[in-house]
PyMOL commands that place a pseudoatom at each C-alpha (Angstrom):
pseudoatom trace, name=CA, resn=MET, resi=1, chain=A, elem=C, hetatm=0, pos=[-21.424, -23.851, 7.713]
pseudoatom trace, name=CA, resn=THR, resi=2, chain=A, elem=C, hetatm=0, pos=[-18.599, -22.805, 6.382]
pseudoatom trace, name=CA, resn=SER, resi=3, chain=A, elem=C, hetatm=0, pos=[-16.061, -24.495, 3.349]
pseudoatom trace, name=CA, resn=GLN, resi=4, chain=A, elem=C, hetatm=0, pos=[-12.634, -25.328, 3.128]
pseudoatom trace, name=CA, resn=LEU, resi=5, chain=A, elem=C, hetatm=0, pos=[-11.672, -23.544, -0.164]
pseudoatom trace, name=CA, resn=SER, resi=6, chain=A, elem=C, hetatm=0, pos=[-8.894, -25.462, -1.985]
pseudoatom trace, name=CA, resn=THR, resi=7, chain=A, elem=C, hetatm=0, pos=[-5.452, -23.883, -2.194]
pseudoatom trace, name=CA, resn=PRO, resi=8, chain=A, elem=C, hetatm=0, pos=[-6.138, -21.863, -5.761]
pseudoatom trace, name=CA, resn=LYS, resi=9, chain=A, elem=C, hetatm=0, pos=[-9.091, -20.562, -4.575]
pseudoatom trace, name=CA, resn=GLU, resi=10, chain=A, elem=C, hetatm=0, pos=[-7.594, -19.241, -1.630]
pseudoatom trace, name=CA, resn=PHE, resi=11, chain=A, elem=C, hetatm=0, pos=[-4.505, -17.800, -3.553]
pseudoatom trace, name=CA, resn=ALA, resi=12, chain=A, elem=C, hetatm=0, pos=[-6.849, -16.266, -5.697]
pseudoatom trace, name=CA, resn=ILE, resi=13, chain=A, elem=C, hetatm=0, pos=[-9.029, -14.849, -3.319]
pseudoatom trace, name=CA, resn=LYS, resi=14, chain=A, elem=C, hetatm=0, pos=[-5.568, -13.209, -1.732]
pseudoatom trace, name=CA, resn=VAL, resi=15, chain=A, elem=C, hetatm=0, pos=[-4.697, -11.969, -5.329]
pseudoatom trace, name=CA, resn=LEU, resi=16, chain=A, elem=C, hetatm=0, pos=[-8.562, -10.150, -5.494]
pseudoatom trace, name=CA, resn=GLU, resi=17, chain=A, elem=C, hetatm=0, pos=[-7.775, -9.158, -1.761]
pseudoatom trace, name=CA, resn=GLY, resi=18, chain=A, elem=C, hetatm=0, pos=[-4.332, -7.061, -3.040]
pseudoatom trace, name=CA, resn=PHE, resi=19, chain=A, elem=C, hetatm=0, pos=[-5.750, -5.654, -5.910]
pseudoatom trace, name=CA, resn=ASP, resi=20, chain=A, elem=C, hetatm=0, pos=[-8.461, -4.334, -3.299]
pseudoatom trace, name=CA, resn=ASN, resi=21, chain=A, elem=C, hetatm=0, pos=[-5.910, -3.201, -0.918]
pseudoatom trace, name=CA, resn=LEU, resi=22, chain=A, elem=C, hetatm=0, pos=[-4.458, -0.961, -4.280]
pseudoatom trace, name=CA, resn=ALA, resi=23, chain=A, elem=C, hetatm=0, pos=[-7.926, 0.432, -4.944]
pseudoatom trace, name=CA, resn=ARG, resi=24, chain=A, elem=C, hetatm=0, pos=[-9.657, 1.200, -2.215]
pseudoatom trace, name=CA, resn=PRO, resi=25, chain=A, elem=C, hetatm=0, pos=[-8.006, 3.460, -0.479]
pseudoatom trace, name=CA, resn=GLU, resi=26, chain=A, elem=C, hetatm=0, pos=[-8.360, 5.650, -3.399]
pseudoatom trace, name=CA, resn=ILE, resi=27, chain=A, elem=C, hetatm=0, pos=[-12.335, 5.729, -3.700]
pseudoatom trace, name=CA, resn=GLN, resi=28, chain=A, elem=C, hetatm=0, pos=[-13.232, 8.439, -2.102]
pseudoatom trace, name=CA, resn=ASN, resi=29, chain=A, elem=C, hetatm=0, pos=[-17.107, 8.766, -3.925]
pseudoatom trace, name=CA, resn=ALA, resi=30, chain=A, elem=C, hetatm=0, pos=[-19.588, 6.724, -1.764]
pseudoatom trace, name=CA, resn=VAL, resi=31, chain=A, elem=C, hetatm=0, pos=[-21.679, 5.378, -5.020]
pseudoatom trace, name=CA, resn=ILE, resi=32, chain=A, elem=C, hetatm=0, pos=[-18.097, 4.257, -6.528]
pseudoatom trace, name=CA, resn=SER, resi=33, chain=A, elem=C, hetatm=0, pos=[-17.195, 2.702, -3.045]
pseudoatom trace, name=CA, resn=LYS, resi=34, chain=A, elem=C, hetatm=0, pos=[-20.379, 0.768, -2.832]
pseudoatom trace, name=CA, resn=LEU, resi=35, chain=A, elem=C, hetatm=0, pos=[-20.174, -0.030, -6.656]
pseudoatom trace, name=CA, resn=TRP, resi=36, chain=A, elem=C, hetatm=0, pos=[-16.661, -1.433, -5.860]
pseudoatom trace, name=CA, resn=ASP, resi=37, chain=A, elem=C, hetatm=0, pos=[-17.768, -3.132, -2.948]
pseudoatom trace, name=CA, resn=PHE, resi=38, chain=A, elem=C, hetatm=0, pos=[-20.016, -4.731, -5.130]
pseudoatom trace, name=CA, resn=ILE, resi=39, chain=A, elem=C, hetatm=0, pos=[-18.027, -6.039, -7.935]
pseudoatom trace, name=CA, resn=LYS, resi=40, chain=A, elem=C, hetatm=0, pos=[-15.258, -6.848, -5.334]
pseudoatom trace, name=CA, resn=ASN, resi=41, chain=A, elem=C, hetatm=0, pos=[-17.898, -9.558, -3.753]
pseudoatom trace, name=CA, resn=TYR, resi=42, chain=A, elem=C, hetatm=0, pos=[-19.172, -10.328, -7.320]
pseudoatom trace, name=CA, resn=ALA, resi=43, chain=A, elem=C, hetatm=0, pos=[-15.467, -11.596, -8.132]
pseudoatom trace, name=CA, resn=LYS, resi=44, chain=A, elem=C, hetatm=0, pos=[-15.075, -13.479, -5.060]
pseudoatom trace, name=CA, resn=LYS, resi=45, chain=A, elem=C, hetatm=0, pos=[-18.491, -15.316, -5.591]
pseudoatom trace, name=CA, resn=VAL, resi=46, chain=A, elem=C, hetatm=0, pos=[-17.020, -16.143, -9.602]
pseudoatom trace, name=CA, resn=ILE, resi=47, chain=A, elem=C, hetatm=0, pos=[-13.811, -17.278, -8.476]
pseudoatom trace, name=CA, resn=ILE, resi=48, chain=A, elem=C, hetatm=0, pos=[-15.127, -19.501, -5.188]
pseudoatom trace, name=CA, resn=LYS, resi=49, chain=A, elem=C, hetatm=0, pos=[-16.924, -21.137, -8.454]
pseudoatom trace, name=CA, resn=LYS, resi=50, chain=A, elem=C, hetatm=0, pos=[-14.403, -21.396, -10.889]
pseudoatom trace, name=CA, resn=PRO, resi=51, chain=A, elem=C, hetatm=0, pos=[-12.752, -24.931, -11.182]
pseudoatom trace, name=CA, resn=ASP, resi=52, chain=A, elem=C, hetatm=0, pos=[-9.089, -24.856, -9.711]
pseudoatom trace, name=CA, resn=GLU, resi=53, chain=A, elem=C, hetatm=0, pos=[-7.456, -26.009, -12.746]
pseudoatom trace, name=CA, resn=GLU, resi=54, chain=A, elem=C, hetatm=0, pos=[-9.139, -22.934, -14.800]
pseudoatom trace, name=CA, resn=LEU, resi=55, chain=A, elem=C, hetatm=0, pos=[-7.757, -20.863, -11.199]
pseudoatom trace, name=CA, resn=GLN, resi=56, chain=A, elem=C, hetatm=0, pos=[-4.348, -22.840, -12.200]
pseudoatom trace, name=CA, resn=ILE, resi=57, chain=A, elem=C, hetatm=0, pos=[-4.159, -21.723, -15.107]
pseudoatom trace, name=CA, resn=LYS, resi=58, chain=A, elem=C, hetatm=0, pos=[-5.075, -17.767, -14.838]
pseudoatom trace, name=CA, resn=LEU, resi=59, chain=A, elem=C, hetatm=0, pos=[-3.170, -17.553, -12.158]
pseudoatom trace, name=CA, resn=PHE, resi=60, chain=A, elem=C, hetatm=0, pos=[-0.041, -18.839, -13.589]
pseudoatom trace, name=CA, resn=LYS, resi=61, chain=A, elem=C, hetatm=0, pos=[-0.902, -16.104, -16.809]
pseudoatom trace, name=CA, resn=ILE, resi=62, chain=A, elem=C, hetatm=0, pos=[-1.201, -13.371, -13.488]
pseudoatom trace, name=CA, resn=HIS, resi=63, chain=A, elem=C, hetatm=0, pos=[2.078, -15.052, -12.683]
pseudoatom trace, name=CA, resn=LYS, resi=64, chain=A, elem=C, hetatm=0, pos=[4.442, -14.610, -16.023]
pseudoatom trace, name=CA, resn=VAL, resi=65, chain=A, elem=C, hetatm=0, pos=[2.510, -11.244, -16.242]
pseudoatom trace, name=CA, resn=PHE, resi=66, chain=A, elem=C, hetatm=0, pos=[4.137, -10.081, -13.172]
pseudoatom trace, name=CA, resn=LYS, resi=67, chain=A, elem=C, hetatm=0, pos=[7.193, -12.297, -12.413]
pseudoatom trace, name=CA, resn=GLU, resi=68, chain=A, elem=C, hetatm=0, pos=[9.600, -9.550, -13.590]
pseudoatom trace, name=CA, resn=HIS, resi=69, chain=A, elem=C, hetatm=0, pos=[8.866, -7.219, -11.626]
pseudoatom trace, name=CA, resn=PHE, resi=70, chain=A, elem=C, hetatm=0, pos=[8.306, -9.163, -8.640]
pseudoatom trace, name=CA, resn=ASP, resi=71, chain=A, elem=C, hetatm=0, pos=[11.664, -10.246, -8.958]
pseudoatom trace, name=CA, resn=ASN, resi=72, chain=A, elem=C, hetatm=0, pos=[12.723, -6.991, -9.227]
pseudoatom trace, name=CA, resn=ILE, resi=73, chain=A, elem=C, hetatm=0, pos=[11.338, -5.712, -6.265]
pseudoatom trace, name=CA, resn=ASP, resi=74, chain=A, elem=C, hetatm=0, pos=[12.977, -8.896, -4.378]
pseudoatom trace, name=CA, resn=MET, resi=75, chain=A, elem=C, hetatm=0, pos=[16.308, -7.786, -5.559]
pseudoatom trace, name=CA, resn=ALA, resi=76, chain=A, elem=C, hetatm=0, pos=[15.703, -4.558, -4.896]
pseudoatom trace, name=CA, resn=ILE, resi=77, chain=A, elem=C, hetatm=0, pos=[14.623, -4.917, -1.434]
pseudoatom trace, name=CA, resn=GLU, resi=78, chain=A, elem=C, hetatm=0, pos=[17.678, -7.520, -0.663]
pseudoatom trace, name=CA, resn=ILE, resi=79, chain=A, elem=C, hetatm=0, pos=[19.749, -4.454, -2.007]
pseudoatom trace, name=CA, resn=LYS, resi=80, chain=A, elem=C, hetatm=0, pos=[18.480, -1.548, 0.092]
pseudoatom trace, name=CA, resn=LYS, resi=81, chain=A, elem=C, hetatm=0, pos=[18.072, -5.028, 3.123]
pseudoatom trace, name=CA, resn=GLY, resi=82, chain=A, elem=C, hetatm=0, pos=[22.114, -5.640, 3.037]
pseudoatom trace, name=CA, resn=GLU, resi=83, chain=A, elem=C, hetatm=0, pos=[23.096, -1.903, 2.962]
pseudoatom trace, name=CA, resn=ALA, resi=84, chain=A, elem=C, hetatm=0, pos=[20.397, -0.761, 5.881]
pseudoatom trace, name=CA, resn=LEU, resi=85, chain=A, elem=C, hetatm=0, pos=[22.988, -3.704, 7.743]
pseudoatom trace, name=CA, resn=GLY, resi=86, chain=A, elem=C, hetatm=0, pos=[25.570, -2.596, 6.420]
pseudoatom trace, name=CA, resn=SER, resi=87, chain=A, elem=C, hetatm=0, pos=[27.006, -4.210, 3.297]
pseudoatom trace, name=CA, resn=PRO, resi=88, chain=A, elem=C, hetatm=0, pos=[28.994, -2.454, 0.960]
pseudoatom trace, name=CA, resn=ILE, resi=89, chain=A, elem=C, hetatm=0, pos=[27.057, 0.234, -1.656]
pseudoatom trace, name=CA, resn=ILE, resi=90, chain=A, elem=C, hetatm=0, pos=[26.440, -1.374, -4.641]
pseudoatom trace, name=CA, resn=PRO, resi=91, chain=A, elem=C, hetatm=0, pos=[27.153, 0.942, -7.804]
pseudoatom trace, name=CA, resn=ASN, resi=92, chain=A, elem=C, hetatm=0, pos=[24.216, 2.678, -8.726]
pseudoatom trace, name=CA, resn=LEU, resi=93, chain=A, elem=C, hetatm=0, pos=[24.924, 1.319, -12.624]
pseudoatom trace, name=CA, resn=GLY, resi=94, chain=A, elem=C, hetatm=0, pos=[23.102, -0.114, -15.484]
pseudoatom trace, name=CA, resn=GLU, resi=95, chain=A, elem=C, hetatm=0, pos=[20.110, -2.438, -14.957]
pseudoatom trace, name=CA, resn=ILE, resi=96, chain=A, elem=C, hetatm=0, pos=[20.760, -2.210, -11.040]
pseudoatom trace, name=CA, resn=SER, resi=97, chain=A, elem=C, hetatm=0, pos=[20.300, 1.427, -10.851]
pseudoatom trace, name=CA, resn=GLU, resi=98, chain=A, elem=C, hetatm=0, pos=[17.134, 0.811, -12.615]
pseudoatom trace, name=CA, resn=ILE, resi=99, chain=A, elem=C, hetatm=0, pos=[15.945, -2.229, -10.261]
pseudoatom trace, name=CA, resn=ARG, resi=100, chain=A, elem=C, hetatm=0, pos=[17.029, 0.103, -6.969]
pseudoatom trace, name=CA, resn=LYS, resi=101, chain=A, elem=C, hetatm=0, pos=[14.735, 2.852, -8.397]
pseudoatom trace, name=CA, resn=ILE, resi=102, chain=A, elem=C, hetatm=0, pos=[11.819, 0.480, -7.522]
pseudoatom trace, name=CA, resn=THR, resi=103, chain=A, elem=C, hetatm=0, pos=[12.001, 0.455, -3.926]
pseudoatom trace, name=CA, resn=LYS, resi=104, chain=A, elem=C, hetatm=0, pos=[13.228, 4.390, -3.248]
pseudoatom trace, name=CA, resn=MET, resi=105, chain=A, elem=C, hetatm=0, pos=[13.300, 4.530, 0.521]
pseudoatom trace, name=CA, resn=ASP, resi=106, chain=A, elem=C, hetatm=0, pos=[15.887, 4.953, 3.239]
pseudoatom trace, name=CA, resn=ASN, resi=107, chain=A, elem=C, hetatm=0, pos=[17.660, 2.770, 5.452]
pseudoatom trace, name=CA, resn=ASP, resi=108, chain=A, elem=C, hetatm=0, pos=[14.430, 2.856, 8.369]
pseudoatom trace, name=CA, resn=LYS, resi=109, chain=A, elem=C, hetatm=0, pos=[11.411, 2.686, 5.687]
pseudoatom trace, name=CA, resn=ALA, resi=110, chain=A, elem=C, hetatm=0, pos=[13.920, -0.743, 4.344]
pseudoatom trace, name=CA, resn=LEU, resi=111, chain=A, elem=C, hetatm=0, pos=[14.314, -2.207, 7.480]
pseudoatom trace, name=CA, resn=GLN, resi=112, chain=A, elem=C, hetatm=0, pos=[10.433, -1.549, 8.410]
pseudoatom trace, name=CA, resn=LEU, resi=113, chain=A, elem=C, hetatm=0, pos=[9.436, -2.857, 5.211]
pseudoatom trace, name=CA, resn=ILE, resi=114, chain=A, elem=C, hetatm=0, pos=[11.888, -6.096, 5.634]
pseudoatom trace, name=CA, resn=LYS, resi=115, chain=A, elem=C, hetatm=0, pos=[9.942, -6.159, 9.121]
pseudoatom trace, name=CA, resn=ASP, resi=116, chain=A, elem=C, hetatm=0, pos=[6.389, -6.154, 7.517]
pseudoatom trace, name=CA, resn=LEU, resi=117, chain=A, elem=C, hetatm=0, pos=[7.140, -8.369, 4.937]
pseudoatom trace, name=CA, resn=ASN, resi=118, chain=A, elem=C, hetatm=0, pos=[9.196, -11.280, 7.378]
pseudoatom trace, name=CA, resn=LEU, resi=119, chain=A, elem=C, hetatm=0, pos=[12.037, -11.226, 5.201]
for i in range(1, 119): cmd.bond("trace and resi %d" % i, "trace and resi %d" % (i + 1))
show_as sticks, trace
zoom trace
């Protein structure tokens, strides 16, 4: 019997899976891999047991920490998307030049990323 998870729990598990996607490819040692799986599965069980209100507060804190960076990624992707679709090139000056560095890639890779992210 499977129970339906609340929205905060589902989102928290997606965040955990995102961190797993970052770490998993870097883990080459079998012992560390098993340890990572244990920790990830333990964290998932903890998330499922946590009250939604507590998860919402913790997820909001995560949002506050990463929001600016993700906003800059979104802006960099939009710049690349526009350029890949033929819009005028935005000058690489000031804050824009720093934002553009976040997603250094050629136009073909930018278009593929747009497709992958369903933008």
